[in-house]
N, C-alpha and C positions, 0 to 999 in steps of 0.2 A: 280117296285121297283128301277129302274135306270132312271136317267134323265140327259141329256146333254144340257147345256146352253151355248150360245155364248155371249160374252161381248163386250162392246165398246172399250176395250183395246186390242182386238184381241185374247182373251183367250177363250178356250173351257174348261168348267168345268163339269166333270163327277161326279154326285152325286149317291151314293148307299144309298138309304133311309133306308135300313135295318141296315147299319153300323153307320151312323152319319148324322147330318144336315150340316156338312161341306163337301166340295168337296173331293172325294176320289182321284181324279187325275185332275191336271190343266195342259193343254197343251197351250203353247204360240206359235201359228203357224202363225198368220197373223199380219203384222205390222200395219194394220188399223182396223177399226171397223168391227165386224162380223155382217152381215146382215140377215143371216138365217142359220138354221141347219135342215137337213132333214134325215129321216131314210127310209130304204127300208123295205117294208112289208114282203118280203120273205127271202132275203139274209141278212147276218150279216154285213151290210154296213151302214155307215152314212157319211154325207158330210157337209161341212161348206162353205159358200160363204162370200166374204168380199169386202169392198170398195177398196181394193188394186188391184182388177181385177182378182183375182184367186179364185178357188174353190179347197178345199182339200177333198180327199176321204179316208176314214178310214175303216178298218175291225175292228168291235167291237163285242166281244162275252162275254156273261155272262154265267157262269157255274151253273149247278144245285147244285154242291157241294159248300156250303157256305164258306168253308175254302179256296177255290181257288179264287184268285182275278180276276176281269174282265180283258179281253185281249183287248188291243188297239194297232193296227198296222197301221201306215200311209202307204197308198198304192200309191197315185198319187197326184201331184199338177197339176191342169188343168189351163192353161192360154189360152187367145185368145180374151178376151174383151179389148177394148182400154181404157175403164174406169171401174168403179166399177161393181161388180156382185151384183145385188140387190136381187135375189131370186134363189133358186135351189130346184129341186124336182126329185125324182127317178121315172122311168117308173114303172107301177104297177107289171109287170111280168118279165121284163128283167133287168139286172144290168146296166142300162143306166141312165146317169144323164143329165137333162136339166138345163141350166142356162139362166137367163135373166139379161142382162146387162143394165147399164144406157146409153149405146151407142145405145139403141133401137134394139139390136140384141138378138135373142134366139139361143142358141147353144145346140146341142146334142152331148154328149161324150159317145161313146161305144167302148169298148176295146175287 
């Protein structure tokens, strides 16, 4: 029922399909194009990667009570690639994020 989409303008758009076809929340977090958005299978985490060389990690939670709005909390800005981050994905069991940069480097971020 909820979808998060990254745009070429560096915006993350959270859609709650039960409420409306328009975005519930728009986050302007990256100054350049967003290249990927990833969700963790077990933890309430999602991340976005961008051509600006960063990845943002968010806590995102949807409540079973339909009167309560979804919760989005920015957690971390990950830097370390000399050029853009082309892809990001979470480890299947741990809260770790892998990023692949256009600098031909794959990084693992674990906190």
